[in-house]
C-alpha positions in Angstrom: -219.0 -48.1 15.0 -215.4 -48.8 16.0 -213.1 -46.1 14.6 -209.5 -46.6 13.3 -207.9 -45.4 16.5 -209.8 -48.0 18.6 -208.8 -50.8 16.3 -205.1 -49.8 16.3 -205.0 -49.2 20.1 -206.4 -52.5 21.3 -208.4 -53.4 24.4 -205.6 -53.0 26.9 -204.8 -49.5 25.7 -208.5 -48.5 25.9 -208.7 -50.0 29.4 -205.6 -48.0 30.4 -207.3 -44.8 29.2 -210.2 -45.6 31.5 -208.0 -46.1 34.5 -205.9 -43.0 33.8 -209.1 -40.9 33.6 -209.2 -40.9 37.5 -207.2 -38.4 39.5 -206.9 -37.1 43.1 -209.5 -34.5 42.2 -211.8 -36.9 40.4 -212.0 -40.1 42.6 -215.4 -41.1 41.2 -216.5 -40.9 37.6 -219.7 -41.9 35.7 -219.6 -43.9 32.5 -220.5 -40.7 30.6 -217.6 -38.8 32.3 -215.2 -41.7 31.5 -216.3 -41.5 27.8 -215.8 -37.8 27.7 -212.4 -37.9 29.3 -211.1 -40.8 27.2 -212.7 -39.9 23.9 -214.2 -43.4 23.7 -217.7 -44.0 22.6 -220.1 -44.1 25.6 -221.0 -47.8 24.9 -217.3 -48.7 24.8 -216.5 -46.8 28.0 -219.5 -48.4 29.8 -218.5 -51.9 28.7 -214.9 -51.6 29.7 -215.8 -50.0 33.0 -218.1 -52.9 33.7 -215.5 -55.5 32.8 -212.9 -53.7 35.0 -215.3 -53.7 37.9 -215.8 -57.4 37.5 -212.1 -57.9 37.6 -211.8 -55.8 40.8 -209.8 -53.0 39.0 -212.7 -50.6 39.5 -215.4 -50.4 42.1 -219.1 -49.8 41.1 -220.5 -47.3 43.6 -224.2 -47.4 44.7 -225.1 -44.4 42.5 -223.7 -46.2 39.4 -220.4 -44.2 39.2 -217.0 -45.9 39.3 -213.9 -45.5 41.5 -210.4 -47.2 41.5 -210.8 -50.6 42.9 -209.0 -52.4 45.8 -207.8 -55.0 43.3 -205.8 -52.4 41.4 -204.3 -51.1 44.7 -203.5 -54.7 45.7 -201.5 -55.2 42.4 -199.8 -51.9 42.8 -198.5 -52.9 46.2 -196.5 -55.6 44.5 -194.4 -53.0 42.7 -190.7 -52.8 43.8 -191.2 -49.2 44.9 -193.7 -50.5 47.4 -192.4 -53.9 48.4 -188.7 -53.0 48.5 -188.2 -49.3 48.6 -191.1 -48.1 50.8 -191.1 -51.0 53.3 -187.3 -50.8 53.9 -187.2 -47.0 53.9 -190.1 -46.5 56.3 -188.1 -46.9 59.6 -185.5 -44.4 58.2 -188.0 -41.7 57.2 -189.7 -42.1 60.5 -186.4 -41.4 62.3 -185.9 -38.5 59.9 -189.3 -37.1 60.8 -188.5 -37.5 64.5 -185.2 -35.6 64.1 -186.6 -32.8 62.0 -190.3 -32.6 63.0 -191.0 -31.8 59.3 -192.7 -33.4 56.3 -190.5 -36.2 55.0 -191.0 -37.9 51.7 -189.5 -40.2 49.2 -189.8 -39.8 45.4 -188.5 -41.7 42.4 -188.0 -40.7 38.8 -191.3 -41.5 37.1 -189.7 -42.2 33.7 -186.4 -42.7 32.0 -187.5 -40.4 29.2 -186.3 -36.9 30.0 -189.1 -35.4 27.9 -191.8 -36.6 30.4 -190.0 -37.5 33.6 -191.3 -36.1 36.9 -190.9 -36.7 40.6 -193.3 -39.5 41.7 -193.9 -39.6 45.4 -194.0 -43.1 46.9 -193.8 -42.5 50.7 -194.6 -39.7 53.1 -194.5 -39.0 56.8 -196.0 -35.9 58.3 -197.3 -34.6 61.7 -199.4 -32.0 63.4 -196.6 -29.4 63.3 -195.4 -30.0 59.8 -196.1 -27.3 57.2 -198.8 -28.2 54.6 -197.5 -29.3 51.3 -198.9 -30.2 47.9 -197.2 -33.6 47.8 -199.1 -36.9 48.3 -198.2 -40.5 48.0 -198.8 -41.5 44.4 -198.7 -37.8 43.2 -196.3 -36.2 40.9 -194.5 -32.8 40.8 -192.0 -31.2 38.5 -188.3 -32.0 38.8 -187.1 -28.5 38.6 -189.2 -27.0 41.4 -188.9 -29.6 44.1 -186.0 -30.6 46.4 -186.4 -34.3 45.6 -186.7 -33.4 41.9 -183.5 -31.4 41.9 -181.7 -34.2 43.7 -182.9 -36.6 41.0 -181.7 -34.2 38.3 -178.3 -34.1 40.0 -178.1 -37.9 39.6 -178.5 -37.8 35.8 -175.8 -37.9 33.1 -175.2 -34.7 31.2 -176.6 -36.2 28.0 -179.9 -36.9 29.8 -180.0 -33.3 31.2 -179.4 -32.0 27.6 -182.6 -33.7 26.6 -184.4 -32.6 29.7 -183.7 -28.9 29.0 -185.3 -29.2 25.6 -188.6 -29.1 27.6 -190.5 -26.0 28.5 -190.1 -25.6 32.3 -193.3 -24.3 33.9 -193.2 -21.7 36.6 -195.0 -22.8 39.8 -194.3 -19.7 41.8 -192.5 -16.4 41.2 -189.4 -18.0 42.7 -189.4 -21.1 40.4 -186.1 -21.4 38.4 -186.9 -22.1 34.8 -183.7 -20.7 33.2 -181.4 -23.5 32.1 -178.2 -21.7 33.1 -179.4 -21.0 36.6 -180.8 -24.5 37.1 -177.5 -26.1 35.9 -175.7 -24.1 38.6 -178.2 -25.5 41.1 -177.5 -29.1 39.9 -173.8 -28.7 40.1 -174.1 -27.3 43.6 -176.3 -30.3 44.6 -173.7 -32.7 43.2 -170.8 -31.0 45.1 -172.4 -30.8 48.5 -174.5 -34.0 48.3 -178.0 -32.4 48.7 -180.3 -30.2 46.8 -182.5 -27.3 48.0 -185.5 -25.3 46.8 -186.7 -22.1 48.3 -190.4 -21.2 47.7 -190.1 -22.7 44.2 -193.0 -25.1 44.5 -195.0 -23.5 47.3 -194.6 -20.0 48.7 -193.1 -20.1 52.2 -191.7 -23.6 51.9 -188.1 -24.8 51.7 -187.1 -28.3 50.7 -183.9 -30.1 51.3 -183.3 -33.5 49.6 -180.6 -36.1 48.8 -180.5 -38.8 46.2 -179.8 -42.4 47.0 -176.9 -44.2 45.4 -178.1 -46.3 42.5 -180.0 -49.5 43.6 -180.4 -52.4 41.2 -184.1 -52.9 40.3 -185.3 -49.5 41.5 -185.6 -46.2 39.7 -183.5 -43.2 40.8 -184.7 -42.2 44.3 -184.4 -39.3 46.6 -185.5 -38.5 50.1 -186.4 -35.0 51.2 -187.7 -32.8 54.0 -190.0 -29.7 53.6 -190.0 -27.0 56.2 -191.1 -23.4 56.5 -188.8 -20.6 55.3 -188.7 -19.0 58.8 -187.2 -22.1 60.4 -185.2 -23.6 57.6 -181.8 -24.7 58.7 -180.6 -26.1 55.4 -177.1 -27.2 56.6 -178.6 -29.2 59.4 -181.3 -30.7 57.3 -178.8 -31.5 54.5 -176.8 -33.6 57.0 -180.0 -35.4 58.0 -181.2 -36.2 54.5 -177.8 -37.3 53.3 -177.5 -39.7 56.3 -181.0 -41.0 55.7 -180.4 -41.6 52.0 -177.2 -43.5 52.7 -178.9 -45.7 55.4 -181.8 -46.5 53.1 -179.5 -47.4 50.2 -177.4 -49.6 52.5 -180.5 -51.5 53.6 -181.5 -51.9 50.0 -178.1 -53.5 49.2 -176.6 -50.6 47.2 -172.8 -50.8 46.8 
């Protein structure tokens, strides 16, 4: 029997719950697992998964489980962060990788709502000598513990930051800065010198240096960053490189 929540939510909302049940750690899910994760009745989860598979949004695997479908990926590639930002930025982040030899990535602000906003990673270049990181294309990390996240925070108005600091900031490592006063100092420093840094605040042993792009019409706030090992971190040199890359990318995107 359909409950009140299902009637109020609508079919699109229930389908979205099915799609959001998948994660990097759970690439394949059975209908029973989808029902458990979404709170939907098993019959509803099975019916929606079947319909989404018919539409190409999910793939039905030989063992009967489901995975995100190529059709959904195809639609996602039409998003401005893919068609405009990533495609135009790729030559620049490749040059930044060649100059630094380190992990390079681009992240955007995932939401305009400061209560839930995170750093959403939309492009990444790495190599055999780059230090391992937790970031992946399509993944999210906190704003206050990542270089790109701090660079994005430095772009925001003070009123937005006031709302942001009403959140509980989680500690990722013993070095994570969760104190509002200290983090505001970091934000002011990033604004004054043009780039943000983190030191072992997301992953022990890692240093991140990042710069925000000037505002670009039609795109969310964006930052480009480099992650290196603490032992070889030259923050001043990397700061110059990421600022130059951010300006070049913004110029190609048509920013003023």
